N, C-alpha and C positions, 0 to 999 in steps of 0.2 A: 809426296810426289817424287818421281824419279824419271830419269831419261829413258825413253823408249825408242824403238825402231831398229833399223838395221845399220845404223851408223857405226856400231861397234865392229862391224866386219871390215871397215876401212883401216887396214893395218898400217898404211903409209902416212897417216895423218900426222902433221907436224904441230899444228896449233888448233886448240879447241877452246871456244868461248861459250859458256852456257850461263852467263851472268843474268840476273834478274828473271829467273824462271821458277821461283818458289821451290827449288829442289830440296829434298830432305835426305836424299841418298844418290849414290852413283852405282849403277849395276857392275857386278864383278866382271862381266863380259868385256868391259872397256880396258881390262888389263892387257889386251892384245895390242894396244897402241904402243908398241915397242919403240917407234920412232918419234913419239910425241915429245916435243920440246917445251911447249907452253900450254899450261892448263889454267884457265880462268873460270872460277866458280864463285865469283864475288856476288854479293847482294842476293843470297839465297837463304835457305833455312837449315843449313847443315849444322849439326850439333857436334860433329867430330870430323877429323881428317878422313877423307875417303880411303879405305883400305887399298884400293887399286894403286895408289901412288907408289907403293913399295914394289910394284911390278913394272913401273915406267922408268926404265933404266936410262933413258935419254932425257928425262925431264930436267930442264934447266930453270924454268920459271913457274912458280905456283902461286896463284892469287886466290886466297880464301877469305879476303877481307869482307866485312859487313855480313857476317853470318852469326851463329850462336855457338861457336866452338868454345869448349871450356878448357881443353888441354892440348898441348903439343905432344904427339906420340913419341915414345922412346924409339930410337933407331932412325930418326930422321936424317942424322948426319951420315948414315950408310948410303944415302942417295948421293953419291959422289958428284954427279952432274948438276945437282941442284945448287944454283948460285943466287937465285932471287926468290925470296919468300916474303909474301905480303899477307899478313894476318891481322891487320888493324881492324878495329871496331868489332871485336868478338868479346867473349867472356873469360878470357885466359887470365888466371890468377898467379901462375908460376911458370918458370921455365925448367925443362929437364936439365939435370946436372950436365949432361953431355954437351949442351949448348953453351956452357960457361967458358969453355976453352976453344971452341971451334972458330976457325977463321975462314970457313969455306964460302961464306955468303958475300956476294958482291953488294947486294941490297937485301936488307932484312928490316922490314917495317912492321911495327906492332903497336902503333899509337892507339890510344883510346881502348885499352884493355884494363880491367881492374886488377893490375898487378899489385901484389902485396910483398913489399920488400922489408918487412919488419922483423928480421931476425933469422938465425940459423943459416942454412946454406944459401938461401935466396939473397941475403945481404951481401954475400960474396959475389953473386951474380950482378947485383946493382953496381958494384965497383968495376967489374969487367965491362958492363954495358957502357959505362961512362968512358971507357977506353976504346970503344968503337965496335963492339960486337953487333950492336944494333946501329948500323951506320951505312952511309952511302959514300963509298970511296974514302973511308976513314973519318968522315965527318958525322958527328952525332946527329941523328935525325930527331930523336925525342921520344920519350915514353911517358905516359901518364902514370904517376905513382899515386897510390891511395894509402894513407896511413891507417892505423888501427881504428881511428875514429871515423873512417870512411870520408875523410876530408880530401878533396882532390888537390894535387899540386902538380904543376908541370915543371920539368927540368930539362 
């Protein structure tokens, strides 16, 4: 299921909320929303970040929580206006390396994802997250860690 209609012709749209619509995709036509600042697509059936977000140069807040997204796309930090990212309650298991050192987010929430911090590069990410990458004004929000035995622990 995807968004239909002529709403994509509204180029001056600033906020768009399509939560709880069973969406599986977002049409490419919505890339014309150059002034869009807030996009909320929570509680849908998205399996990936919509490609259109890379054309939304004014986007400051993106809420994709409560979907079935498995990975964060590379290049997300190139969206220099994006300061709030909400991706909690998805199926994300790792963070792209570029997110390990970014400080662009004012709010970055990703609780209740099956993150695997058991070695390699991702273990470095865990240390940096504890220092506030996943934070709200520098305060650790919380991430659900899952060890190799799939046992859940909250930190």
